[in-house]
C-alpha positions in Angstrom: 92.9 75.1 98.9 92.5 78.1 101.1 91.5 81.5 99.7 92.5 84.8 101.1 89.2 86.8 101.4 91.0 89.9 102.4 92.8 90.3 99.1 91.6 93.4 97.3 90.5 92.9 93.7 89.5 96.4 92.9 91.8 99.0 91.4 91.0 102.4 93.0 92.4 105.7 92.0 91.5 108.9 93.8 92.1 112.2 92.0 92.4 114.9 94.6 94.1 118.0 95.8 96.1 118.6 99.0 93.6 121.0 100.6 90.3 119.3 99.6 88.3 118.4 102.7 86.1 115.9 100.9 89.2 114.2 99.4 90.7 113.6 102.8 87.3 112.4 104.1 87.1 109.9 101.2 90.6 108.6 101.7 89.9 108.1 105.4 86.6 106.3 104.6 88.3 103.9 102.3 91.2 103.3 104.7 88.6 102.6 107.5 86.9 100.1 105.2 90.3 98.4 104.5 90.8 99.4 100.9 94.0 100.5 99.4 94.0 103.1 96.7 96.4 105.2 94.5 96.2 108.9 95.3 96.9 111.4 92.5 97.3 115.1 93.4 95.8 116.9 90.4 96.9 120.2 92.0 100.5 119.3 91.3 100.1 117.4 88.0 98.4 119.1 85.1 98.5 115.9 83.0 96.7 113.9 85.7 94.2 116.8 86.1 93.3 116.5 82.4 92.9 112.7 82.8 90.5 113.2 85.8 88.6 115.9 83.8 88.3 113.5 80.8 87.0 110.7 83.1 84.5 112.8 85.0 83.6 115.6 82.7 84.3 118.2 85.3 87.1 120.0 87.2 86.0 119.2 90.7 87.6 116.7 93.1 87.5 114.1 94.4 87.1 111.9 91.4 87.3 108.2 92.2 88.0 105.6 89.6 87.0 102.1 90.7 87.8 99.6 88.0 87.0 102.1 85.3 83.8 103.3 86.9 83.8 107.0 88.0 82.4 108.4 91.2 82.3 112.2 91.5 82.6 113.8 94.9 82.2 112.3 98.4 79.5 109.8 97.5 79.9 106.9 99.9 76.7 105.2 98.7 78.1 104.9 95.1 81.4 103.7 96.5 79.8 101.2 98.8 77.8 99.8 95.8 80.9 99.5 93.6 83.0 97.9 96.3 80.2 95.8 97.8 80.5 97.4 101.2 77.6 96.5 103.4 
């Protein structure tokens, strides 16, 4: 039986705003590494902004939720560790 090693197992949600430079950098980084993610614009959705605040304890973006683990800001070291990126 053959396994597809490119199949993504991680659920990634990025809480961001449209004009956040670090949010765009983070999305580009994950795309470069071959990861898919759901992007939530907290600038346009107050309910989602509250969810991001509850998860992170702060109002800043980006907030990245990887399988329930939260990364605040553009922290590629933490993201690499959670996604096993070498």
